[in-house]
C-alpha positions as MATLAB code, in Angstrom:
seq = 'MHHTFMLAAIEEAKKGKGNTFKNPLVGAAIVKDGKLISLGAHLYFGKAHAEVNAINNCKSPEELFNSILYVTLEPCNHRGKQPPCTQAIIDSGIKEVIIGQLDPNPLVSGKGKAFLEAHGIKVTVGVEQEKCRQLNPHYNYFFENNRPYIVLKQALSLDGKVSLKNGYRYSVTGKAAISSVRKERGDYQGIVVGSETVLIDNPSLLPIPQTAFLPVRIILDRRGRVQERPELHIFQETHSPVWIFTENANYQNLPQHVKMIYTPNFSFDFFIETLKKEGIQSLYIEGGPKIHDAFLAENLWDELISYIAPKLFGGNSPTAFNSDRFVLQEQLLEFVEVKQIGKDIRVRGKRMPCLQD';
ca = [
      42.148   33.723  -61.162;
      45.462   35.459  -61.809;
      43.754   38.850  -61.388;
      42.275   37.926  -58.013;
      45.639   36.979  -56.510;
      47.464   39.933  -58.007;
      44.898   42.232  -56.462;
      45.591   40.668  -53.149;
      49.253   41.375  -53.608;
      48.482   44.986  -54.572;
      46.498   45.495  -51.357;
      49.352   43.887  -49.334;
      51.854   46.289  -50.917;
      49.977   49.319  -49.513;
      50.939   48.270  -45.950;
      54.396   49.741  -46.599;
      53.162   53.242  -47.520;
      55.262   55.949  -46.084;
      57.989   53.616  -44.849;
      59.877   52.400  -47.929;
      61.599   55.765  -48.719;
      63.366   55.438  -52.040;
      62.355   51.834  -52.469;
      59.042   51.029  -54.182;
      55.909   49.612  -52.612;
      55.792   45.877  -53.432;
      53.367   43.190  -52.409;
      53.439   39.433  -52.897;
      51.024   36.541  -52.685;
      51.813   32.824  -52.770;
      49.187   30.349  -54.080;
      49.104   26.579  -53.921;
      46.402   24.461  -55.635;
      44.272   27.556  -56.213;
      44.410   28.691  -52.589;
      46.127   31.689  -51.117;
      48.639   30.400  -48.575;
      50.772   33.474  -47.775;
      51.087   37.257  -48.188;
      54.063   39.611  -47.805;
      54.968   43.212  -48.376;
      58.072   45.400  -48.373;
      57.290   47.103  -45.099;
      60.334   49.260  -44.364;
      63.369   50.670  -46.164;
      66.385   48.417  -45.878;
      64.348   45.519  -44.481;
      63.184   42.243  -46.145;
      61.464   42.507  -49.513;
      57.903   41.434  -50.220;
      58.860   38.101  -51.794;
      61.052   37.096  -48.811;
      58.351   38.134  -46.314;
      55.751   36.110  -48.217;
      58.067   33.032  -48.210;
      58.774   33.468  -44.524;
      55.092   33.993  -43.661;
      54.186   30.618  -45.132;
      53.237   28.116  -42.415;
      55.683   25.497  -43.572;
      58.456   25.332  -46.236;
      56.905   22.176  -47.694;
      53.871   24.195  -48.852;
      56.029   26.351  -51.040;
      57.091   23.497  -53.317;
      55.388   23.832  -56.743;
      53.529   26.972  -55.640;
      52.921   30.160  -57.603;
      54.216   33.554  -56.529;
      52.334   36.661  -57.486;
      54.405   39.868  -57.104;
      53.496   43.434  -58.076;
      57.035   44.354  -59.188;
      59.841   42.274  -60.784;
      62.000   40.546  -58.146;
      65.487   41.982  -57.726;
      68.529   39.991  -58.864;
      71.236   42.095  -57.178;
      72.508   42.495  -53.680;
      71.756   45.859  -52.019;
      70.644   46.205  -48.412;
      69.042   42.810  -48.910;
      70.107   39.659  -50.791;
      68.554   39.011  -54.206;
      64.967   37.901  -54.050;
      65.370   35.776  -57.147;
      67.626   33.332  -55.265;
      65.200   33.121  -52.376;
      62.427   32.256  -54.864;
      64.504   29.552  -56.497;
      65.581   28.082  -53.166;
      62.044   27.934  -51.863;
      60.767   25.567  -54.546;
      58.298   27.989  -56.111;
      57.593   26.813  -59.670;
      55.975   29.861  -61.306;
      56.140   33.620  -60.842;
      53.448   36.101  -61.999;
      54.815   39.624  -62.205;
      52.596   42.712  -62.377;
      55.251   45.120  -63.705;
      58.853   44.925  -64.765;
      61.055   47.132  -62.627;
      62.165   50.314  -64.440;
      65.265   50.599  -62.280;
      68.201   49.554  -64.537;
      69.726   47.653  -61.618;
      66.759   45.262  -61.816;
      64.953   45.773  -65.148;
      64.573   42.461  -66.972;
      67.384   40.869  -64.992;
      65.135   39.284  -62.337;
      62.836   37.788  -64.934;
      65.753   36.454  -67.010;
      67.444   34.858  -63.983;
      64.284   33.110  -62.869;
      63.643   31.762  -66.377;
      67.266   30.587  -66.648;
      66.693   28.481  -63.550;
      63.523   26.788  -64.926;
      60.888   28.953  -63.366;
      57.927   29.927  -65.538;
      57.476   33.724  -65.584;
      54.449   35.728  -66.758;
      54.485   39.522  -66.899;
      51.727   42.174  -67.072;
      48.889   40.889  -64.892;
      47.057   43.982  -63.518;
      50.033   45.999  -64.754;
      48.364   49.436  -64.612;
      47.148   48.912  -61.037;
      50.634   47.742  -60.089;
      52.195   50.821  -61.690;
      49.847   53.046  -59.678;
      51.518   51.842  -56.500;
      54.727   53.739  -57.389;
      54.064   56.620  -59.787;
      57.068   58.698  -58.710;
      59.460   55.779  -58.669;
      58.318   54.760  -62.149;
      58.569   58.313  -63.517;
      62.092   58.831  -62.064;
      63.570   55.785  -63.833;
      61.567   56.074  -67.022;
      62.147   59.812  -67.587;
      65.519   60.287  -65.889;
      64.377   63.070  -63.578;
      62.143   63.585  -60.552;
      58.360   63.864  -60.827;
      57.588   67.559  -60.237;
      54.417   68.980  -58.686;
      53.746   72.741  -58.507;
      51.610   73.609  -55.516;
      49.946   77.021  -55.066;
      47.364   78.691  -52.828;
      45.444   81.561  -54.433;
      42.278   83.576  -54.415;
      39.503   83.171  -56.984;
      41.012   86.020  -59.015;
      44.460   84.385  -59.074;
      46.157   86.338  -56.263;
      48.613   84.727  -53.892;
      48.757   87.509  -51.266;
      47.388   90.899  -50.406;
      50.642   92.628  -51.292;
      54.272   91.905  -52.049;
      56.454   91.020  -49.101;
      53.469   90.382  -46.830;
      52.796   87.139  -45.029;
      49.209   86.138  -45.491;
      47.338   82.789  -45.459;
      45.092   82.801  -48.520;
      43.420   79.502  -47.746;
      41.801   78.208  -44.480;
      43.041   75.862  -41.789;
      41.703   72.727  -43.487;
      43.595   73.444  -46.712;
      46.790   74.350  -44.798;
      46.563   70.999  -42.964;
      46.079   69.221  -46.279;
      49.230   70.822  -47.679;
      51.297   69.845  -44.600;
      50.119   66.231  -44.855;
      50.716   66.285  -48.678;
      54.390   67.164  -48.172;
      54.950   63.662  -46.768;
      54.209   62.145  -50.232;
      57.304   63.755  -51.777;
      61.096   63.369  -51.309;
      61.945   67.015  -51.825;
      60.111   70.300  -50.892;
      61.255   73.308  -52.888;
      60.798   77.019  -52.291;
      62.637   80.195  -53.204;
      64.502   82.431  -50.733;
      61.672   85.017  -50.875;
      59.154   82.483  -49.468;
      61.562   81.516  -46.690;
      62.263   85.106  -45.696;
      58.561   86.230  -45.797;
      56.738   83.142  -44.510;
      59.448   81.507  -42.390;
      58.014   77.989  -43.058;
      59.318   74.800  -41.519;
      58.540   72.879  -44.780;
      58.035   69.673  -42.755;
      55.053   67.313  -43.188;
      52.500   67.089  -40.409;
      52.158   64.388  -39.169;
      55.826   63.656  -39.686;
      56.672   60.613  -41.811;
      59.305   57.938  -41.176;
      61.523   59.479  -43.947;
      61.208   63.236  -44.007;
      61.590   65.100  -47.363;
      64.699   67.156  -48.020;
      63.944   70.881  -47.759;
      65.398   72.586  -50.838;
      65.935   76.372  -51.014;
      66.777   78.225  -54.272;
      68.788   81.219  -52.965;
      71.080   82.603  -55.632;
      72.202   85.619  -53.617;
      72.625   83.769  -50.398;
      70.170   85.867  -48.405;
      68.757   83.334  -45.983;
      72.001   82.780  -44.143;
      71.599   86.233  -42.643;
      68.572   84.986  -40.744;
      69.796   82.209  -38.388;
      66.472   82.295  -36.459;
      64.557   80.925  -39.452;
      62.715   77.620  -38.921;
      64.763   75.849  -41.646;
      67.865   76.452  -39.512;
      66.330   75.913  -36.095;
      64.350   72.690  -36.939;
      66.913   69.965  -37.600;
      64.556   67.068  -38.241;
      65.408   66.837  -41.972;
      68.193   68.000  -44.239;
      68.190   71.450  -45.874;
      69.935   71.930  -49.236;
      70.515   75.466  -50.367;
      71.352   76.033  -54.075;
      73.248   79.306  -54.400;
      75.643   81.387  -56.454;
      77.086   82.901  -53.232;
      80.255   81.137  -52.329;
      80.474   82.901  -48.947;
      77.945   80.819  -46.983;
      79.456   80.254  -43.518;
      78.679   78.742  -40.132;
      75.821   76.534  -41.336;
      74.139   74.087  -38.951;
      75.078   70.406  -39.511;
      71.724   69.560  -41.184;
      72.231   72.281  -43.818;
      74.230   71.737  -47.012;
      75.236   74.495  -49.350;
      75.234   73.436  -53.047;
      77.293   76.177  -54.805;
      77.484   76.836  -58.493;
      78.755   80.117  -60.050;
      75.929   80.128  -62.581;
      72.775   78.356  -61.476;
      70.921   76.409  -64.143;
      68.033   74.006  -63.963;
      70.140   71.408  -65.765;
      72.592   71.531  -62.812;
      69.666   71.464  -60.334;
      68.074   68.424  -61.852;
      71.345   66.611  -62.358;
      72.189   67.157  -58.659;
      68.885   65.759  -57.504;
      69.153   62.784  -59.879;
      72.564   61.865  -58.387;
      71.030   62.068  -54.942;
      68.135   59.766  -55.998;
      65.405   62.302  -55.279;
      62.425   60.884  -57.156;
      59.770   63.545  -56.537;
      59.571   67.299  -55.842;
      56.734   69.427  -54.323;
      57.334   73.006  -55.449;
      55.735   75.314  -52.965;
      56.746   78.597  -54.618;
      56.506   81.448  -54.752;
      55.153   82.803  -58.099;
      58.510   83.447  -59.735;
      59.825   80.015  -58.815;
      56.657   78.388  -60.188;
      56.951   80.380  -63.419;
      60.624   79.439  -63.739;
      59.802   75.719  -63.606;
      56.921   76.317  -66.017;
      59.238   78.109  -68.452;
      61.764   75.270  -68.289;
      59.037   72.670  -68.900;
      60.058   71.069  -65.594;
      56.656   70.169  -64.157;
      54.228   67.265  -64.403;
      51.313   68.244  -62.202;
      49.724   71.357  -60.673;
      47.831   71.428  -57.388;
      45.900   74.622  -56.721;
      44.179   75.392  -53.477;
      41.647   78.008  -54.328;
      40.003   80.251  -51.688;
      36.593   81.880  -52.170;
      38.143   85.385  -51.953;
      38.815   88.279  -54.246;
      41.780   90.654  -53.756;
      41.868   92.691  -56.967;
      44.161   95.619  -57.490;
      47.887   95.155  -57.703;
      48.040   92.198  -55.349;
      50.691   89.672  -56.523;
      49.476   87.010  -58.835;
      50.344   83.313  -59.398;
      53.030   82.400  -61.897;
      54.179   86.006  -62.082;
      57.358   87.076  -63.908;
      58.573   89.282  -66.793;
      58.726   86.310  -69.140;
      57.317   86.734  -72.626;
      54.776   83.978  -73.200;
      54.625   82.339  -76.572;
      52.103   79.549  -76.022;
      49.579   78.113  -73.580;
      50.041   74.951  -71.570;
      47.076   72.629  -71.315;
      46.177   70.521  -68.299;
      43.902   67.596  -67.787;
      41.837   67.850  -64.642;
      42.378   64.784  -62.472;
      40.605   65.753  -59.293;
      38.491   68.589  -57.879;
      37.369   68.447  -54.279;
      36.331   70.823  -51.463;
      38.555   71.074  -48.439;
      36.968   73.229  -45.729;
      35.803   76.400  -47.472;
      38.461   76.015  -50.202;
      38.709   74.025  -53.403;
      41.652   71.763  -54.272;
      42.136   71.330  -58.004;
      44.641   68.868  -59.326;
      45.625   68.753  -62.963;
      48.277   66.825  -64.982;
      50.242   68.354  -67.764;
      49.213   67.582  -71.342;
      51.594   67.709  -74.337;
      51.967   71.121  -75.896;
      49.957   71.703  -79.073;
      52.002   72.840  -82.055;
      50.617   75.058  -84.796;
];
């Protein structure tokens, strides 16, 4: 019985997809005498949480007395943009709370459960926990690993080439794959490219269709080259912020939506620490090859998405993950998904632990 009602809460949580920004997807179900009497979800960033919506969606306050609340994520016990859900639960007369997953955010973790129990409410944790975790993979990873979840995305030919020649703008994959990438951007809080990609491809780096909370567009530009091209889409399209990491202190006359993040000696430790402080939970690294290889070398990646076109370039065409780095060992991946998109193939793999001799 517990599982049936938690699954209902999980489905309810999905109604907030794309609109909760840095907050997790959360769903709640309220049950009285074995019958589902109310559902609620966190539908929009800064608005009422799932537990409160479920309480408010109940037909009458009297029904809540001695009822059971099923919630996919531990109720909060702190005041942020909304008051604590724990107090609303206690005030409602709910007698028992079934939690799918404890919240990994240290602001919440364990505190909501403890507060409810201290006020005489029975609490059970772990019902359909894995399915509840799947609602918020990036949120969970960010708080459990103390850095953003990082996905490397590439488009390449069957022989591993990313373009016909260096410095040449060329779409390796077809329209369907390009549309898939543009939609995929909306699933992440930061889109990352190097200055070379910006100068050659002139991308907007925005999701299509646009989401309620657009990702930050992040440019790695040590030399400060992109500022010399004010006509670039990243400067002209002001819909979302642009952050430029650079070692050039002479960036000037930037548009209001563009922020320069200067450091005299760029390091990935500085990069990750900056994003952590800003609460960026996930990154979609669009390249190019040297940027991808730099993240690979630093062990700063969790997933690879490759869009592979049925083409052969051969010769000295630039290759994926290309740099002068001396390679000491392989990195294994576990294939998660392979599917055809138009004439191309999308392969998604997750990083596996390195094997030691």
